[in-house]
N, C-alpha and C positions, 0 to 999 in steps of 0.2 A: 504494500500500500504506500502510496506517495503522500508523505506528511504535508506537502504543499497544497494538496487538494482536500485536506481534512477540514472539518467545520471549525469555526472560531473557538468553540468550547474545547474541542480536542487539541487544537494548537495551544491554547492557554494551559490546558492540563499537561501537555508535554513540557512547557516551560516550568510549570510548578514541579513536575516529577524530576526534572533535571536539578532544580534548586534543592529539592528534598534529598535527592541522591548525593549531591555534593555536601550538604550539611551532615548527612548520615556518615559519609566518609570522613569528614573532619572530626566528628565525635569518635569514630572508630580509631583514628590516628591518635587522638588525645587519650582515650581511656583504655584501649587495647595495646597500642604501640608505645604508650606513655610519653608522647611528645607534647609538652606543655605549650599552649598557644601564647603568643605575645599579644600586646594590646592591638596591634594592627590586625592580627588574625581574628580577634574578637569582633572588631568592627566590620571586617569582611564577612564574617558569619552573619552579623546583623543585616548587612546589605543583601546577602543571599536570601535571608529570611524575608525581608521586606519585598524583594523582587518576587519571590515565590508566593507570598500572600497576594500580591497584586495579580499575578497570573491565576491563582486559585479563585480569587473573586471574579475575574473575567470568565473563568470556566464555569463557575456556579451560576453567574448571572446570564451569560450567553446573550448579550444584547444583539438585537436584530438591526438596529439603526447604526449607520456609520459613526455617528458622534459617540455612541457608547463604546464601540470597539476602539475608536481613536483614544478615548479617555483611558481605558484600561491599558492600551498600548503605551501611552505616554507615562502613566504611573509606573508600569513595569520598567520602562526605559529609564525613568528617573532613579529607581532603585538600583538598576544595573549601572547607570552612569555614576552614582555615588560610589559603588563598588569599584568602578574603574579608577576613580580618583584615589581611593584608599589603597587598592592593590598596586597602582602605579607608584605611589609614594613608597610602599613597602618594597617593591622591586628596586627602586632607586636606592633605598637604604641598604639593601643587600648588595647591590653592585658597587656602591661607594660607602663602605662602612665607616662610621665615625670613629674617632680615636678613643673615646670613652667606651669601655666594655659593659655598660649598664643600660638597660632599657628604661630605667627609672624605677620609682616605687611600685609596689604590687598593685594590682587592680583593686582589691578590697580597700587598701589604704587610700588610694586616690579617690574612691567614691565617698569614703567617710570624711575626708578632709577638704574636698573641693566641691564647687557647684558642678552641674552637668556640663556647662560650657567650659569650665576649667579642666574637667576630665577629658573632654574632646580635644581641647588645645594641647594638653600634655601628651595624649596618645598620638596625635598627629605630628608632634615634634619628638616622638620617641627615638631613642638611639640605642645602640649596643646590641642587646639580646635579639632585637628585631632583625639584626643583620646576620645572625647565625643561620647557617644553612644546614638543617638536620635531615632534609628529605629532598629527593629529586627523582624525576622520572623523565626519561628521554632527554636528559640534559637541561630540563627546566625545573626550577624550584617550585614549591607549593604556591607562593605568591604569584609567580609567573603563570602558573596554570590557572590560578584564580582570575588573573587579568584576562587571559584568553577566554575563559568561560563568561566573564562579565561582558566582554566585547560581543561574543556570540549571542548572549541573552539580550543585550541591548539592540542588536540588529534584528533578532527574532521578534522582539516586542514591537519595534517600529514596523517591521514587515507585516505582521499579522494585524496590527492596528490600522495601517494606512493603505493596504493593498486593495485594489478594486475587486469587488465581489460580483460574481454573476448571480443573477436572480434565478432561483430554482425553488421547487416545492420542497426539496429535501434540504434540511439544515443540520 
């Protein structure tokens, strides 16, 4: 079956399933392979979750009007675009590691001592442990793979939201 000819609901569900699979693998790596996530990894997970939720909402709603499909496409794109920014910064930190070998204080400590905006600022300026490469596949690190998936999901979200639909009785 050609996924390009699937219904909007099925295409959104595919986007959701990809996000859920990627999050499941991240949890497997953390809890089974014992690789602790850095703050960038946590935010990438949140971006995958947000993107997946928007895809799931589109699949559940299944709007028939182009405006509704565009809305869900844009929301999923915004989730993926946020992930592109975070994963891109993480890749940059891995390619150009800072001199200080610390990623900063722990996640729990940051939440207890800062506002949410302060936590976001500290995480996005994280250094050190975030540059450690503990995992790679086909020469790409996990943040690089995340970046690839975020780009693919962003393109998919825009494509399913904005492509012209043929009218038919079967949806």
